[in-house]
N, C-alpha and C positions, 0 to 999 in steps of 0.2 A: 617900088613904095613911092605915095603921092608926095609924102612930105615928109619933112625930117622928124625925126622922136627922140624925145630928151628923158635921160631915166637916170635916177640915184643910184651908186652904188656904197652900201655899206657894208661893214665886214667885223669881225672880232667884237660886236656886239659886250659880250659877256656881263652880259646883267646876274644882278643878285638879288635874291631876296630881300628885303630892308630887314624881317626880323630874324636873318638867319647870318651869325657871326662867320665872316668868312675868310681865314688869312691871306688864301690866294688872291684877292679881291685888291688890286692896289690903286684903285681908283673907284671915283665917282661915277659911274657908268650909267647910269639909270639920270645922272644930270647930264651927262655929257649925250647921252642919245636926245632927251630935250631940247638941248640945245640947238642941236643939227637938225630936229624936225623943225624948228622955231625957223632956221634958218632954210631949209627946205620951200618953208611955205610960200618964200619970198622970192622964187626962182621963178623968173618969167623967159621963155615960155615955160607953161607949167609942164611940170615932170608928168609923164605918161604911165612908169611905174618907179618902186623902189626895189632894188636887190638887196638882199640881207644872206651874205654868201658863207656862213658857220662860223660857228662859237658863240652862238646867240646868247646862252646865258654860261655862266664861271660853272655851275654843278652837276645841270642838266637836270635838277629835279623838276616836277612839275608846278611849283608854286613859284621857282623861277621863271617859268614859259607865261603862266597865269601873267606875274609882274611885268612882262615884256608884251604882253597883250594889251595891258592896260598903257601902256607908255605909246605901242603902236595906234592907240585908239585917237590919238592925236593927229591924225593926216588922215586923211579920205582918200591916198593914194592906193592902188593894189600893191600888196608887198610880196615879193618870191622870196621863200626861206630856203637857204639849206642848210645840211648838218655838218656840223665841224668836230675835232675831237673830243673838244669839252660838252658837248651835247652827246643826249642820249635819245632812241629813237623812242623808248615808254615815256618818257617826259616829256617828250615834245608832242607827241600823240594824245597823250591824257590831257597834259596842261595847253597846249595851242589848239588844237583840232579836237579835242573831246571824246576821242576815238579811244574805243576799248578794244580792238579787234584787231589782228596782224601787227602785234607791238614790236616785234623782233624785224619787220620787212624794211629795207630801204627806203628812204623818200626820195626817190625818182619820180621826176613829173615835169609837165610841161604845159607852157599858155604861147598864145599867140595873141599879141597886144600894139593894136597901131601900126599895124605887118612888120614886127619884129617877132620871129620864132625863139622863144627862150626855153631851155632845156637845161632843167636841175639834175645835178648827177650827187648823190649820195658817198662823197670818199670815206666817211667816218666807218672804222673798225671798232667794236668794241675792245677796250682795254689797250688802245695803241694810240701812238700820236702821230705817225704817219699815216699817209691815204690809202685805201686801196678800193679797187672795182672787182665787184662779183663776174663770174662768167653770163651769168643771167643779165647784169646789166649792161652789158657790152651789146649783147642783141636785143634788148630794149632799146638800146641806145639807136642800134643802124634803122632798128624800123622808126622811131620815132623819126630820126634825121630825116629818110625818105617818106614823111608823111607831109611834109610840105616842102619839096624840091628847090623852089622857085622865092622862099622867102630868106630874106639876112636870117643869120642864127646868132645867139650868144650862150654860148656855155656857162654854166653856172658852176663851179664846182669850190668847195672849201679847200682843200690841197691844191695848189697849182701844178703842175705835171714838171716830172724830173727833165732840164733841159740839157743836160751836157748828154756825149755819146758814150757816156760809162757812171755806173750806178755812184752815187756821191758820196763821201765818208760822211756828211750829216742827212743819211736817207730817212730819217724820220721828218723832214721838214716838206716832203713832197709825195704826190702820188708814187705808188711802187714802180723802179725804172723800166721793169717788163710790160707792166701795166701800159704807163705812159707810152712806152713806145707804140703799142697795140693801140693805142687810144689816137696817136698820130696818123697812124694808118686809117683807122676808120673816119678821120674827121677830113681827110683830105679831100679835097674837091667837092665837099658841100655844102659852101656857101657859107662858112662858120667866120664873122666877123671880129671875134674877139671870144677870149674867155677870161671870167670872172672869178678871182681867188681872194684869200686871207692868207690866213695860219702863221706866216711870217713875221707880221707885225712890223713891216716898213714898206710904203711906198714904191713898186718896182714895176718897170715896163718892158718886156721882153717881145723878141719876135721869134715865136718858136714853130718850126718847119712852115714859116709863112704866116701863122696865126699869131694876132696880137695877143699876149696874155698881160694882164693887169693884175696885179697884186695889188691889195690897199692896206695901208697901215691899220686901220680900226679905228675902236673908240676906246679901248682898255688903258692900252701902253704901246711903249714904241718902242723895236730894237735899235739900240745903237749900233747902227752900221762900221762902225769906225774902228770898233772892238772885233779883233776876230777870235781872241784867244776867252773870252766869257761869253756866256749871252749876257748883254748888260740892260736892262730894261729901263726907260724912262718916262718922264712925263711926255703924251703925244697923243695925238690923234688927229684925224681927217678924214674923208668922204670924197667921193667922187663922183661929177656929171658929166655923162656922157651924151654923146650925139651921135644917131646913126644917120645914116645920108645916103644916096646913092654909091656917091664915092668910098663908102665903110666906115671905120669908127672914130671918132674923137672925144678922149679924156682930158675933163681938165681937173685937177686935183686939189682939193681944197684943206687944206693945215690951218686948225683951230691956234689960237696963242698960246704958248709953251713956255717955261723956262728950262724944259731938260733935265730936270731933277731926277736923279737915279732913285729908281724904287727898289729892283732888285737885281740879284745876280744868280746865273745857274752856270755852273759848269759844264760844257757844252759833253765831254765824256759822260755825266752823267746823263743827260736826255739821250744819247747814242744807247747807253746801257740800258734803261726803260725800254726803247724802241726792241733791242736785239731781245732781250728777256721774255717781250710780251709775243715776239715773233717766234723764240723758240715753244712757249707756251701753246702758240697755235697750231705749232706742224707736231704736236703730240698726239 
């Protein structure tokens, strides 16, 4: 790399269509996104690109993606989109890309911008909360990583990898454990400087098999991580400013002002039951 490259990390935008009531949308996400884009426009040096790592909309319908497209027109920066569990491939393809073919295909793609190789994986799985990767995606990923072997690489995936040495009780929070292990083996030694994710609605930094994993709080609501017996959602939003240097990746996290008022509570067992039921249905 000849010089440092700056980028923006957004996640869990959860944009809704203003004409459609949505009881599961807990904040004015369109207003939050507009505020963040105004802030991004003031950043110097000018960022090279924006990553939006999934849950782009709250309902996954084509009109919500058209609303997102309208909001994102406020920036001239290239935007790299990933899909999350609230997204639908059909809605995204039709509403964002105006595409009418292969509507069930995973949205895996790559770009090289200012010397950084950005590789985006679609970890969304229809009807499931947790993330998965299909065998064909691993084959695509291996070939894609090898296509620019000398460039630093950012992996974008809505669901973060499973971090532990055994499956987590709350496995709906991550990419499937076995697939996470396979992903770690595939990424080893391939100049991956970071993984950008969302899904769990709180800022979290980890080092996973030597790779930094940056999870953003996002723009919808924040998880109160001090509450471990329930999933308590409160007011909160943030975005990340990343810098890629020869020495590696730096992330600065920018929280928006918040009173952290409670928005909703979910029993953790309910979320696990939903994911387990979806997994059982998929196996039939």
